[in-house]
Residue, then its C-alpha position, 0 to 999 in steps of 0.5 A: m538523517r535529513g535530506g534526500a539520502v536513503p539511510e541503510d538502516l531504514l529497511p532493517l527498521l521497517r522489517a523489525i517493526f513488521a515482525q513485532v506487529r505480525t507477532f502481536l496480530l497472530t497472538e493477542g490480536r486474534g482475540h481483539l476483534e471488537t469495534v472500538r470507534m471510527n477512524p479519521r476516514g470514517d471507517v470502523s476501527k477494531a481493537f487490533d487496528l489501534e493496538a497494532e498502530e500503537r506498536i508501530l508508534a512505540a517502535l519508531r519512538e525507540g528505534v529512531a533517535e530523532p522525531v518522526r511524523v507519523l500519518g496513521e490510518e487509525r490516529g491521524e497525525v502523531l509526532t513521536k517526540p517534540g522537535r522537527p521530524a527527520y521523516t514522515v512515516i505513513v502507516d496502515p497497521v492492518d491493511g485488510s482488517e476485514n480479512f483479518a477479523r474473518g481469519n482470511d490470510c490476505t492481510a498486510v502491514s504497510l509502511a512508507v518512509l518519506p522526507p519530512e516535508d516532501l510527500r510526493p510518492e516519488a520522493a518515498l525513501a523506503g517502503l515495506v508491505g508484509n503479509v501478516y499470515t505468510g510472513t512474505i515481505f515486499e520491500a524497496s528503497r529509492g534507487g535500490g531496487a525491490r525485493k520479495s522476501g530477500r530476492a529481487a522482485v521482477p514483474s511479469a512481461v505480459a503486454r496484452l490485456g487478453e493474457a493478463l491477470v489483473a488485480v482489481d478492487f470491486n468494493f464500490r461504496d457507490k454501486g453506480t460506478v461498478s460499470r467502470v470495470v466492465p471493459l476489464l471484465a470483458r477483456a482481461r484473461d482473469l481478475r483477482r480481488y484479495g481484500s488488501a490493496a497493499l498486497e494487490l499492488a505490491g504483487v505487481a512487482s513480482g508477477g503475482a499479478d500482471g496489473y492492478v486497477d483501482v478506479r473507485g477514487t477512494l483509495s487513500p495514501e496509507n494503502y498504496l504509498a509503500a506498494a507504489l514505490i516497490v512496483r516502481e523500483a521493480g521496473g513497473l509503472v504506477t499512475d492514476w487513471d489518466g496516466n498521470p503521476l500520483p499526487p502528493v499526499r495532502s491528507l489520509t482522507q484524499g481518494q485516489t485512482i491507480v493503474a499499475a502494470g509490469t510493462a508499458r504496453l499492458h499499462q496503456a491497455l489498462l488505461e484504455a479499458v478504464r477510460e472506456g469504462r468511465t465514458g461508456 
């Protein structure tokens, strides 16, 4: 289906794709840990990354009659069939690859479906973030609310930064930018880093974290698009570090800052702490 409507079969399709990829990763994928190349972003691709993405492409070819434009972390842009695409699907086959390679259980599959020619985050039709090890599924459709493993996702009501548990990414390639999170370290009740941006951000939708901050400026769309939809549909807020809406996807190499929270007051407090870290 073309246009802005959200077909009812999108989320069932995403769930089926996640189930296939999860089964592969927890069986064959455990033995495919070798590095095979660099992906379009310049990051290491391991064999399980490429094979998981290939399973997603195969499932979209089989499960969607029309062509689908896929933007994937490992292969870049792929069209499943010749012709004008019905959707754009933005894919991170293994978010938290390092965790998976080391046997740590915070690893996700992230799938976001958008109209073929409208790549604004707010135009996303459906999104799913699935935890590979636990099977927990965060999902949402535009205007249809958000769910965690079948139940309505409800963000926390925490409004004060001093009471907040905040997920934050510390993996700064430029170590000089670590100062950006110092005010958060001083003011938040506690901080968490799990090694999967998709799961960290999606967790805000259900109160797993009160807020999420990524101020590195390197987060790419496949990591956050599905999770951002899930947080918004749960009633939370997701912006860049200036409080602006996230920009349209231009490529999977664009870098992004993100500040998210379950309440407007906490979101504002996070923005203020981040602003101080940038200018202090």
